N, C-alpha and C positions, 0 to 999 in steps of 0.2 A: 076664887078657886072653885073648880067644879066639885059638886058634893060627893062624887065617888072617887075623888083623887086619893091616891095611895099615900099612906104615911110611911115614908122611907126610913125614918129613924127607928120605927118599931118592928120592921120586918127584915128577914134575911133575904139574901139574893135569890135563893130558891123559891121562897114564898112570893117574892116580887114577880118572878117570871111565871109562876103558876097563876098568880092573880091576873097577870097581864093577858092570859089566854082567854079570860072571860069577856073582856071588853077592850076596845081601843078608844081611849079618851085622853084628854089633855093631862099630862103628867104621868101617863102610864109607861111602864118599862116593858117592852115587848121585843120579840125576835123579828128582825127584818132581813129580807134577802136583797143583796146588792145587785142592782140592775146595770149600772154604768155611771157615767158622769157627763155633765155638760159644763158650760162656762161658769155656772153659778155654784156648782158643788157636785155631790154624789147623790144619785137617785137610788131609792130603795123601795121595795114592795112591803107595805105594812098591812095588806089585806083589805084596803079600801079601794075605791074606784080610781082615785088619783094617787100617783106615787108620792112618797115622802122625799124631801130634799135636805140632806145634811150640808150646811154651808161650807164652802171651801176654806173658810177661815179656820176651821177645825183641823186642817191638814197643812202643816208647815211646808211639806214637799208636794203640794197638790199638783203642780205642773209636771213634776218628774215621776212620782210614784205614789201609790196608796198602800196602807197597811193591810189590805185584804184584796181578794180577787172577785171577779164577777161571778155571781151565783152563790157566794159564801154568805152564811147566815151570821148576823152580828146583833148584839144587844143594842137597843137604842131607847131613848126617852122621847115621847111625843110632846113637843112643845106647844103646838097649836094645830087643831083640825081646821082646815080651810074648806072653802066651797068646792064645787065640782070643777071649777075652772082654774084652780090654783093648786100648787104643790103644798102638801102638808109640811109643816116645819118640824124637822126631826133633829136630835142631837146625839151623835155617837160619843162625843167626848164626855158628856154628862153621865151617860150610862157607864162608860169606862171608868170614870172617877168613882161612881157609886160602887162598882164592882171591886175597886181597888182598896177601899177603906178597911175591909176586914184584913186584907193582906198587910196593909201598912200598920194597923194596930198590933197585929201579931209580931211584925218585925220590930216595932219599937219596944214592945214588952220583952222580947227575947234578946234584943240588942243585935239582931242580925242585919247584915248589910243588904243594900238594894242597888240594883243597877238602874241608871237613868241617863237620859240624853240631855246635854246642855242645849236649850232651845234658843236662848238669846241673852244678851248682856243687858242688865237693868241697873238702875241706880243702886250702888252699894254692893252689887254682886251679880248673880246669874239666876235665870229661871231654868229649873231642871225638871224634865218630864219623868216622873216615877210612877205614872198611872194617874197622878194629879200634878198640877203645877206646884212645885216646891221651890222655896227660896234658898239659894246657896250664897251666903255672905262671901265677899271677895277674900277675906282673911282666912276662910275655911276651905279654899280651893286646893292649896298645896302646902307643903311643909315650909317652903320659902316663898317670899313674894314673887309674883310673876309679872313680867313687864309687857308681854305680848298678850293682852287680855282678849283680843278678838280671836286669837288662834285656838281658844278652847271651845268656841261656839261650834256645835255640831258633833262634838266628841262624846262618846259613851263613857261614863265614869261610875265608880262604886262609891256609895255614900252611906252614912248612918243618919237616922232621924234623931235630931236633938230636941225639937219642939214640935208638938202637933195639937191642934184644936179643931176637931171635926166640925163643930157647929159653925165655925167661921171659915172652914175650908183653909185653915192656915197650917202649913207644914214648913219647917226649917230643917235643912240637912247640912251635913259636914263631910267633906271628903278628907279633910286633914285629920279628923278624929279617927276615921277608918285607917288612914295611912299610919298614924301613930300606933294603933293596935297591931297592925301587920308588922310594922318595923320592930315593935317590942318582941313579937313572937320570933321573927327572923333573927333579931339581934342576939337572943340567947343561944340560938342554934349556931349562928355564924361565929360568935366569940368563942364558942367551945371547940371550934374546928380550925380557927385561924392559926397559921404557922408562917414564920418568915421563910421566904423563898417560894411560897405557894403561888400558883397561877390561878386567878379567879376572874369571873366576868363581872363587870360593873357597869352601871348606867350613870352617865354624866348628869348630875343634878344642878350644878351651878358652875359658872366660870368667873374667875377673878383675874386681876392683873398678874398675880403670882402663880396661878395654876388653875386646877379644877378639882371639884369634889365629886366623888363617885360613890354611889350606893352599891355595896357589894353584898347586900342581903341583910337589910335592916341596920347596917352599920356604914357610916361614911368614912372614906379614906381620902387623904389629900394626894393628888397627883401634881407634884411641883413642876413648874415650868421647865426646870433644869433636867427633869426626868421624862419629859415628853419625847424628845428626839435627841439623837447624837449631834444633829446639826443645830445651829443657833436659831432659837425661836423667839421672836419679838413679842407676840401675843398668843395666848393659848387658843383663841378662836380661829387662828390661822390653820390649826390642825384638827381640832375637834369641835363638836357642836353639842348643844343641849339635847339630852335624852338619847344621845348616841351610846351604843353598847360597845364596850371595849374589853379585850383581854389584857389584864395587867398583872404585874408581879408584886407580891407583898414584900417590901424592902425592910420594913421595921414595924414591930408591934410592941407598944408600950402597955403592958397589962395594968399598970397602976393608973394611968390616965386613959387607957383604952384608945389611944391615938394610933392610927394606922397610916404609914407612908407607902405610897404606891409608885410603881415605875412602869412606864410603857416602853422606853427605849431599851430596857434591860432584856426584852424579849427578842431584840434584834442583834445580829452579830456586831461585836465591837469594831468600829471602823479602823481602829489602830492596829488590829491584828493583821500581820503580814504587811505592815506599812513599808518596811524596808525593801521588800521585793517589788512593791508597786511604785515606790518613789525613791530609787537609789540615789546616792549622792552624785551630783553632776548631771542628773537627768533634766531635760528641758520639758516643762509641762505648762498647761494652761489653767488659770484659776480666775476667781471673781473676787474683787476687793469688797470685804464686808464691813470694815471699820478702819478709821484713821486715828492715830494718836500722835502725840508730840515726838515719840521715839520711833515711830514706824507705821507700817500698814499691815493689817491682817488680811490674808487671802484664803478663801475656801477652795480647796482642791476637789473635794467631794463632800457629801453630807456628813458632818461630824468630824471632818479633818481640816484644820486650819493651820496655816504657817505664818510666820512673821518675817516681813522684809524690814530689817533694821534701817533706820534713816541713812546710815552710812552705805547701804547696799542699793540705794535708789539710783544714783547717777555717778558716772566717772568724772564728768567735766565740770560739775558745779557743786558747791556746798549747799545742800538742801536744808533750809531752816525748818520748813513744815512740809510733811508729806502731801498736804492738801494742795501744795503749789504745782504738783505734777500728776497726782492721782485723784480719782473720784470714786465714791462708794458706788458699787454696782458695775464698775468698769471691768471688762475682761482683759486680762494681761497674760503675757508669757513670762515665766520665771524659771530659775534654775535652783535645784536643791543644794544646800551647803552642808546641812546637818540634819540627821534623822535620829531621834531618841524616843523609842516607843515607851520606855519605862516612865518618862516624864511627859509623854504626849507633847513632845517639842519638835517643831520642824522649822529650821531656819532657811529662808529663801533669799534669792538675789534677783533684782531686776536688771541691774547694770551688767551682770556677767553673762546675760543672754547673748549680747553682741561681742565683737572683738575687743579684747582688753587693750586700752590705750597704753598700758604699761608694757605689754608685749610688743606693741607697735613701736614704742619708744626705744625698746631694747634693740629692735631691728634697725631703726633709723639712726640711732645714736650709740654706736658701740663704744666701749671703753677707750678713752684717749681722744675721742673726737671733740671738736669745738662746736659750740652752739650759742646763739644769741637769744635773749629773752628779757622780759621785764620783771622787775622785783614786785611781787604782789603784797607781801607783808613781812614784817620783821618779828623775830622772837628773841628772847635773851640768848638762845643757843645758836642762832643763825638767821639766814634770810632765805625766803622761798621765791623761786623763779618759775614763771609759767612757760612750759614748753609748747611747741606747735600742736602737739597731740591733745592739749587741753589738761594735762596733769602737771603737777608741781614737783620740782626738785629742790633739794636743800643744799645751801652753801653753809656748811658749819663754820663757826667763828674760827676754828683752828685751821680752816682751809682758805682764809681770806688774805693771809700775808705770811711770807717766809720770814720777814725781818722782825715784825713786832708781834707781841702777844695782844690780840684784839679782845677787849673786854665786852664790847657790844657791837653788833653788826652795823649800827648807825655810824660807827667810826669810819666805815668804808663805803657803804651804799645807802640809798634812800628809796622809799617806796615809789614806784613808777619809773625808776631809772632803768634804761636799757643797757645791758652789759653783755660781754662775751665771757663764757666760762668753759671749762673743760669737764667732760663727763668722766667721773671716776668709777662709778658702778651703777648698774641698773638691775634691781631685783623685783621682777613682776610679782612673784609669790608674796612678797612683803609689802608691795606697793611703795617702794622707796627708790629714789634716784639721788645719788650723791654727786654733787657738783663742786668745782673748785675754781677760785680766782687765782690763787697763788701758783697753781700748776701750769698757768699760761707761760710762766717764765721758769728758767732753770733755778734750782735751789742754790742760792749764793753760798750756803754753808758747804756745798760740795766743792767749791773753789778754794776754800780755806784749807791750809795745811799747817800742821805743827811746825814751829820754827819760823813761820812767816812773820815779817814785821808789818804791823798795821798802825794806823793812826785813828784816833777817835776823840769824842768829846764826852767828858764826865757828865752824866745826867742825874746821878743820885749817889750819896755816900752814906755809910752807916757802919755799925759794929762788925757786920759780916763782910764788909768790903765796899767796893765801888762798882756802880753800873755804868757801862760805857757804850755809847752808840757809835758804831763804826761808820765809815763814809758810805757804805752800801746799805745802811739802815739796820744792819744786824746788831742785836744786843749782845754784849759780852760782859764778863765779870772779872774783876781783879780782887783776889782774896787779900786780906791784910798782910799776909806773909810775903805777898808778891809785889808790895809797894817798893818804891826805890829805897836803896840803902840810906839810912839816916832818917827815914820817915817813921820807923819803928811801928808801922801798922796803924798809926793814929788816923782816925777818920777825918780829922780836920786838916790833915796833911794834903788832902786833895779837895778841890772845890768844884761845885757844879758849874759847868760851862768851860772848865779848864781843858785844854787840849793836851793829849798825851800820846806818846809813841811807845808801843809795847810789842812783846813777842807773843805769838799764839802758842800756847802750851797744851791745849786740849780742845778737840772738836767732837761733839756728839750730835749728829744730825737728827737722830730719832728723838732725843730728849731736848733738842733745840738748845744746846748749851755750848757756849764758847768761853774758854777761860784764857786770860791774858796775864802776862808778867812784865811789869815795868823793870823790876830788879834784873831779870835775865837780859832784857834788852840793853840796860846800862852796862852790865858786865860784858856782854858780847861786844858792845861798842868799844869798851876799854881794851879788850883783847885785840880787836881789829886795829885800833889806832896804835896800840903798842907794837903790834907786828909791823905796821906800816912804817913807823918811825925807826924801828930797829933796822929794817931793810934799807932805809934811805940815809942813814947816818954812818959816817966813816969812823969817827972816833967813839971811844967809850962814853955812854950816857947812862945816867941813873934813871930809875923809874920816875923819880920826882922831876927830873929834867923833861922827860917825855910828856908827863901830864901837864907841866907848866907850859910847854910849847903848844900842846893841843888846846889848852885853855886860851892861849893867845890867838890861835888860829880861829877858834870859835868866836872870839870877840872882834875879829877882823884886824888884829894888830899885824 
């Protein structure tokens, strides 16, 4: 060290500058005039024959800009006096650091914040220029961990000094501590003013899968993903970014827990307002498929307005097991509105009704009473379904399968895959129903029966209530016990299954499909007929016994 070198620790900045006017020597703090720069650094005039050179390493933005202008006087420290053929070695940064210590000491003692620029990323944190190089631990950068560490380099921030040791030029700072202090001040003010329904400005501090946290003045509120937009949002970062400023509405404020719920979509008009005028029932509109479920597909008509196409409204001609079989998410389709309920935010849509209804087409092609052929597609306990050329199915109810017999199950008459001819009874497009009939291909045999007609049949079943008889044309008839033959006394065992009988028709009810017979009346009518016959053919007087005896002999072939 030169014998006249200044003791920096014992002198103030003013004394140092005053002392520096007396001589220019190694270690001296002097005023220098900026001359310009070359490829090695900044040239300054320190009053000697050769210029002084401040190395460019002291200026992070040397190639772009300098912190001072040409001709400006700046404090510098003389590092080394060189000969007449070399530039003197000068340090502006050392002088700047020297001049900063008094300010830093005062700031630490008073707890005042300082502004600094993050110079670079170092191990464990950052290097911050606050007049001297200070260390900022990574954990003290922000209130929450930051993931984009390089994004902070070059930013000007506010910090508090947490540790300082001048002898070792060691300074540690914290931005987080300053943020905590500011948040505490703001928090008290904000909480005293917060009211539900209030619109405030907030800054996005963090993003999560379920929403975003916003700082609304020292207090954080949660903006849930469901309150971001009226439309469906999959991820919050699709709409908002970190540090973005937003106007939000305070939806709920819990004073006990000091939790605040925020809303962004509530500042926009509700999309379901006036929905009935925009999408009246029966209107054809375009939309985009947003999701598919087992029971149908959701279609977005506009942001915040979705309708459901039930699986039954996807296709006329086929039974759709899964909506995924005919639709894809993101696909644009044309649909028709079936139901609009603003109070429940419910919109029912149809894909199949956009085109011509095959039920209407079937009504035109197959009027009531017409005949049509088709294949049986499947059976149900109540009937059989037949596929029409239009791609829709009609039902043959079990009651329309036979005039004569009571059919218990359609399998008694038809099988799956069988092609048959049927008659169209009714087509109701609004109910999507077509009624078909097998029995109406023929005339109802009950209409040919008349009371008093003599019929023959075979007993199929007997019981306490009488006997069931199948007539020659397949019609089922009944004989009540009181209508059995005289002498049978209505006993069930008097008639046997398989026995053939002849009887009179005494009652026909086509609507109820009932036919009642009487063996007794047939026998009595026969007796009267034969009696009349023999009376007319006999010249001499005969008793009733004689007539009956003669009739019996004729019946035996005597």
